[in-house]
C-alpha positions as CSV (number, residue, x, y, z in Angstrom):
1,X,0.0,0.0,0.0
2,X,1.4,3.4,-1.0
3,X,1.8,6.2,1.5
4,X,-0.7,9.0,1.5
5,X,0.2,11.9,-0.8
6,X,0.2,15.5,0.3
7,X,-0.9,16.6,-3.2
8,X,-4.6,17.1,-2.5
9,X,-3.9,18.6,0.9
10,X,-1.7,21.3,-0.8
11,X,-4.5,21.8,-3.4
12,X,-6.9,22.4,-0.5
13,X,-4.7,24.9,1.1
14,X,-4.3,26.7,-2.2
15,X,-8.1,26.6,-2.7
16,X,-8.5,28.5,0.6
17,X,-6.2,31.2,-0.7
18,X,-3.3,31.7,-3.1
19,X,0.0,31.1,-1.3
20,X,3.8,31.0,-1.5
21,X,5.6,27.8,-0.7
22,X,6.8,29.1,2.6
23,X,3.2,29.9,3.7
24,X,2.2,26.4,2.8
25,X,5.1,24.9,4.7
26,X,4.0,26.8,7.8
27,X,0.6,25.0,7.7
28,X,2.6,21.7,8.1
29,X,4.7,23.1,10.9
30,X,2.0,24.4,13.2
31,X,0.4,21.8,15.5
32,X,-2.9,23.7,15.4
33,X,-2.9,23.3,11.6
34,X,-1.5,20.1,10.0
35,X,1.7,19.8,12.1
36,X,0.3,16.8,14.1
37,X,-0.9,15.2,10.9
38,X,2.0,15.5,8.4
39,X,5.8,15.9,8.9
40,X,7.0,17.7,5.7
41,X,10.1,19.6,5.0
42,X,10.6,22.5,2.6
43,X,12.2,20.3,-0.1
44,X,9.1,18.0,0.0
45,X,6.6,20.9,-0.2
46,X,8.5,22.5,-3.1
47,X,8.8,19.2,-4.9
48,X,5.1,18.6,-4.6
49,X,4.4,22.2,-5.8
50,X,6.6,21.6,-8.8
51,X,4.8,18.4,-9.7
52,X,1.4,20.0,-9.3
53,X,2.4,22.8,-11.6
54,X,3.9,20.4,-14.1
55,X,0.6,18.4,-14.0
56,X,-1.4,21.6,-14.7
57,X,-3.2,21.6,-11.3
58,X,-1.7,24.9,-10.1
59,X,0.0,27.9,-11.7
60,X,2.7,29.9,-10.1
61,X,3.2,33.6,-10.7
62,X,6.2,35.6,-9.5
63,X,5.3,38.3,-7.0
64,X,7.8,41.1,-6.1
65,X,8.9,41.1,-2.5
66,X,9.4,44.3,-0.5
67,X,11.6,42.7,2.1
68,X,12.3,39.3,0.4
69,X,13.4,38.3,-3.0
70,X,10.5,37.7,-5.5
71,X,8.4,34.7,-4.6
72,X,6.1,32.4,-6.5
73,X,2.5,32.6,-5.5
74,X,0.4,29.5,-6.5
75,X,-3.2,29.3,-7.4
76,X,-5.4,26.4,-8.5
77,X,-6.4,25.8,-12.1
78,X,-9.8,24.4,-13.0
79,X,-8.2,20.9,-13.2
80,X,-6.8,21.5,-9.6
81,X,-10.3,22.4,-8.3
82,X,-11.7,19.3,-10.0
83,X,-9.0,17.0,-8.4
84,X,-9.6,18.6,-5.0
85,X,-13.4,18.1,-5.2
86,X,-12.9,14.5,-6.3
87,X,-10.6,13.9,-3.3
88,X,-13.0,15.5,-0.9
89,X,-15.9,13.4,-2.3
90,X,-13.9,10.1,-2.5
91,X,-16.6,7.5,-2.3
92,X,-14.4,4.7,-1.1
93,X,-11.6,6.0,1.1
94,X,-9.0,3.6,2.4
95,X,-9.7,1.9,5.7
96,X,-6.0,1.7,6.4
97,X,-5.2,3.1,9.9
98,X,-2.3,5.0,8.4
99,X,-4.4,6.6,5.8
100,X,-7.1,7.5,8.3
101,X,-4.5,9.1,10.5
102,X,-3.1,11.2,7.6
103,X,-5.4,11.4,4.6
104,X,-8.8,11.4,6.5
105,X,-7.6,14.0,9.0
106,X,-6.3,16.1,6.1
107,X,-9.7,15.9,4.4
108,X,-11.4,17.1,7.5
109,X,-8.9,19.9,7.9
110,X,-9.3,21.0,4.3
111,X,-13.1,20.6,4.5
112,X,-13.1,22.9,7.6
113,X,-10.9,25.5,5.8
114,X,-13.2,25.5,2.8
115,X,-16.5,25.5,4.8
116,X,-17.2,22.1,3.2
117,X,-19.6,19.8,5.1
118,X,-17.5,17.2,6.9
119,X,-20.4,14.8,7.6
120,X,-20.3,13.0,4.3
121,X,-16.5,12.6,4.6
122,X,-16.9,11.1,8.0
123,X,-19.8,8.8,6.9
124,X,-17.8,7.5,3.9
125,X,-14.8,6.8,6.1
126,X,-17.0,5.0,8.7
127,X,-18.5,2.9,5.9
128,X,-15.1,2.0,4.5
129,X,-13.8,1.0,8.0
130,X,-17.0,-1.0,8.7
131,X,-16.6,-3.0,5.4
132,X,-13.0,-3.8,6.3
133,X,-13.9,-4.8,9.8
134,X,-16.6,-7.1,8.4
135,X,-14.1,-8.6,6.0
136,X,-11.6,-9.2,8.8
137,X,-14.2,-10.9,11.0
138,X,-14.6,-13.5,8.3
139,X,-10.9,-14.3,8.1
140,X,-9.8,-17.4,9.8
141,X,-6.2,-17.4,10.9
142,X,-4.0,-20.4,10.1
143,X,-1.2,-19.6,12.5
144,X,-0.8,-18.0,15.9
145,X,1.0,-15.0,14.4
146,X,-1.6,-14.5,11.8
147,X,-4.3,-14.7,14.5
148,X,-2.5,-12.0,16.5
149,X,-2.1,-9.8,13.4
150,X,-5.8,-10.1,12.6
151,X,-6.7,-9.4,16.2
152,X,-4.5,-6.3,16.2
153,X,-6.0,-5.1,12.9
154,X,-9.6,-5.6,14.2
155,X,-8.8,-3.8,17.5
156,X,-7.3,-0.9,15.5
157,X,-10.3,-0.6,13.2
158,X,-12.7,-0.8,16.2
159,X,-10.8,2.0,17.8
160,X,-11.0,4.0,14.6
161,X,-14.7,3.5,14.4
162,X,-15.2,4.8,17.9
163,X,-12.9,7.8,17.1
164,X,-15.0,8.5,14.0
165,X,-18.0,8.9,16.3
166,X,-15.9,11.5,18.1
167,X,-15.2,13.2,14.8
168,X,-18.9,13.4,14.0
169,X,-19.7,14.7,17.5
170,X,-16.9,17.3,17.3
171,X,-18.1,18.7,14.0
172,X,-21.8,18.6,14.9
173,X,-21.2,20.7,18.1
174,X,-18.5,22.9,16.6
175,X,-18.5,23.0,12.8
176,X,-15.6,25.4,12.8
177,X,-13.2,24.4,15.6
């Protein structure tokens, strides 16, 4: 399974407002933003920006700096907006605990920034985890280690399901935390 990609998260940040690479990097450094979700350095952020621009999802425009050297300010293209909407509306998100921890939380963060209803995102994630939990319940281990691995996976998904209830409650009581 591949690691979650920061591409759509960066697209979401840019959809909220045009930004320079340094401003985007700050969102990944601040614990109150994405700092507890992603660990990204400047080289990674700039590599992703370069790829997104190459793929036609963003455009960069040089802006003069009064104190700093000229910077590139990035905005989304129509293709970038489409990819972002597709990501936010992903019908079958991964039930992987790693992806829930990074990708799902990123979706919630971006949804909040864009005033996008998080309820369907939470519901789709819950459904994906429930399907995987049902699948795991049918698996019959053939060795002690496999049995322990299955038990751990089931326990993790059960904990995620309970945590998704907390997500729903959090956004119902405070839609803009």
